[in-house]
C-alpha positions as CSV (number, residue, x, y, z in Angstrom):
1,L,-57.5,-107.6,-206.0
2,L,-59.9,-108.4,-207.3
3,S,-58.2,-109.7,-210.9
4,L,-55.9,-111.9,-208.3
5,L,-59.0,-113.7,-207.0
6,Q,-59.7,-113.8,-210.4
7,K,-56.5,-115.2,-211.4
8,W,-56.9,-117.8,-208.4
9,A,-60.1,-119.5,-209.4
10,L,-58.3,-120.2,-212.7
11,V,-55.4,-121.5,-211.6
12,T,-57.4,-123.9,-209.2
13,L,-60.1,-125.0,-211.4
14,S,-57.9,-125.4,-214.0
15,A,-56.0,-127.8,-210.9
16,C,-59.1,-129.0,-210.8
17,S,-60.6,-130.1,-214.5
18,S,-56.6,-131.3,-215.2
19,L,-56.8,-133.9,-212.5
20,G,-60.5,-135.3,-213.2
21,C,-58.7,-135.9,-216.7
22,L,-56.0,-137.4,-216.3
23,S,-57.8,-139.7,-213.8
24,C,-59.9,-140.6,-216.4
25,L,-56.9,-141.0,-218.8
26,L,-56.0,-144.0,-216.6
27,G,-59.2,-145.9,-216.1
28,L,-59.5,-145.5,-219.8
29,V,-55.7,-146.9,-220.5
30,V,-56.6,-149.4,-217.2
31,A,-59.7,-150.7,-219.9
32,V,-58.0,-151.0,-222.3
33,G,-54.9,-152.8,-221.2
34,L,-57.3,-155.0,-219.3
35,T,-58.8,-156.0,-222.5
36,L,-56.2,-156.3,-224.2
37,G,-55.1,-158.8,-221.9
38,N,-57.8,-160.9,-221.6
39,Q,-58.5,-160.5,-225.0
40,G,-61.2,-159.7,-225.3
41,R,-62.5,-162.5,-223.7
42,A,-64.7,-161.2,-220.3
43,L,-66.2,-159.0,-222.4
44,L,-68.6,-161.8,-224.1
45,A,-68.1,-163.9,-220.9
46,P,-71.8,-164.4,-219.9
47,C,-72.9,-165.4,-223.4
48,A,-73.6,-169.0,-223.7
49,L,-71.6,-170.0,-226.5
50,A,-74.6,-172.5,-227.5
51,N,-77.2,-169.8,-228.1
52,M,-75.1,-168.2,-230.2
53,A,-77.9,-167.1,-232.5
54,L,-80.2,-165.4,-229.6
55,A,-77.0,-164.2,-227.6
56,P,-77.3,-160.8,-228.3
57,V,-81.3,-160.2,-227.6
58,S,-81.1,-162.0,-224.6
59,R,-80.1,-161.1,-221.2
60,E,-77.4,-163.3,-220.6
61,C,-75.4,-161.7,-223.4
62,P,-75.9,-157.7,-222.8
63,F,-73.0,-156.6,-225.4
64,D,-72.9,-157.1,-228.6
65,P,-70.2,-156.5,-230.9
66,T,-71.9,-157.3,-233.8
67,R,-75.0,-154.5,-233.4
68,V,-74.4,-151.0,-235.4
69,Y,-75.9,-148.4,-233.4
70,V,-77.1,-145.3,-235.7
71,S,-79.2,-142.3,-233.8
72,P,-81.0,-140.7,-236.5
């Protein structure tokens, strides 16, 4: 009885994990599709072209594609 219960618990947890993985994959596909669909313009939309030198450090441009993030 314990072995049967463990098998059903494993199947249930595997199904829940697979469902979570598929939903994350679907979200990633939608995000990549939207980004490629608008050619990445939405990522830099809040940035003002007049202040492009200050854009990476200002609050108007939260996304800085030129910065390299390094963790020690």
